[in-house]
Phi, psi and omega in degrees: 000133178272144178299330186290345181258009177291156172304154184308320183297336182270347175271350179263155175293142181292156177293165177302146183286185181304151186303325184287351178259355183290154193297130171241162176306122184289135178245351179229165182100025178276117184251129174236117174257115191246101175048053184276129171237136177236113180241112181276359182083175181055033178081009181260091175263101189278318183224140181226122171052048181271129177227133179214145173235109184249120184282155177306132177086358179284151174248109185244128175257133171265120187235142177172170179296160179303137177079016184271359177098010180301308182294323178299315180297316179296325180291341172289330175285322178293334183094008179278335181234129178267128179300142173290320175225153179083186180205167178232134175236148170236120183054039175085354180259127180292138181277124177236006180170176179297156180204158182291346178284353180232114177269149185231134174234122183262169176295319173268132193298330178055036176279156174282114186293338182270358180252147175291170176305313181299315182292326175298315183286329180282350185301313181299307177303323178296321178293337177271015175070024172286150175294158184301315181294318180295317180298318180289328176295317176298316181300315182296325178300312183283330174297321176296320181299326180266009172077031183237029182303329180287351185243019183305320184260011178276162177258154183308324180296346180267359187252154173284172180299317180295323178293320178299320179292327175295321176296320178299321177294316178300319180295320180294327182276343188294343176266010180052056180288160174274340184225137175245122182250127187230117185256093182045053188292339183251010186297331184265004185267154175291163188301317182294314180294321180299315180297319178295319180294323178298314179294320178299316180298316180297324178293316179297314179299319182296326180268340184267332176069035185262151174285133182235131164247124188234116179271131177206157169248007181264112184296316180301318180298316181297315181295320182291324188270321202272154162279322180223142174247117179261114184263132181249148180281166172297159187310132000285146185289113173242152175278118183250348178200147176228098191258124176278129179267120187264004179299135180291159174243150001289155183255151176217172187295339179296339183289344184293344178260003182283156180300317182298317180297311184296318181294319179294318178299317180298317179299316179294317181299319181294319178295314181294319179299315180300316181291322180294319177295320178298315179297320180296319180295320179297317180294323182290332182279349183279000000 
């Protein structure tokens, strides 16, 4: 299904969610990555000496050439990868595995194809021992936030790619996490749908006040979304720049022609180009 043939209400950004979900000063979601190295062995050094301090409510994009360790670094926050050296804490607690305080959205939606949209989103609350009615109520709240109320009883196979990713975001938020981790979630979408999803995500983030780490190799996406862009070097992945994005919020597509946008994009492009050339030279010399 193409996004362009959706009913008009589904091509528009959803209205703001319920008042109790609107953004308040964030008190949780403080992430500290402390001198993290990830060595998978056999000569695969994915991340080296990475340190970051991400404040509650910040939107941080990890940017870098393919294979630079962006996803690996984020997965140490998710608890899927244990650092070889160093550690990661969220709100002062060291990460030793996945947890409900961290929601995850992947590039592939990973929805249960045999469950409806509502049941997919309610799955997390049910696993947290919520009652069936309460879990479905939570699910409907977040389904409304991502603009899919008309598809509550639909199955994933009936949805377009962008709609499936919106369901994935709703499912990640349904456990009320302090941190949302997103691994190139819009990478497989067409340009028009991707732009719509970026605006939709910013609206949800703006009212929910959650800390976001967003992995991308798309410079425009990083500049449009982030408070900070953390640039990583070619393998092994080191943090080589931490760029503050000064574009005002809320953001819209008109900003792409602004001086601030162009300058930030240029700075990122120069860093990525340098790292990509370095990686190419290393590969050519082997």
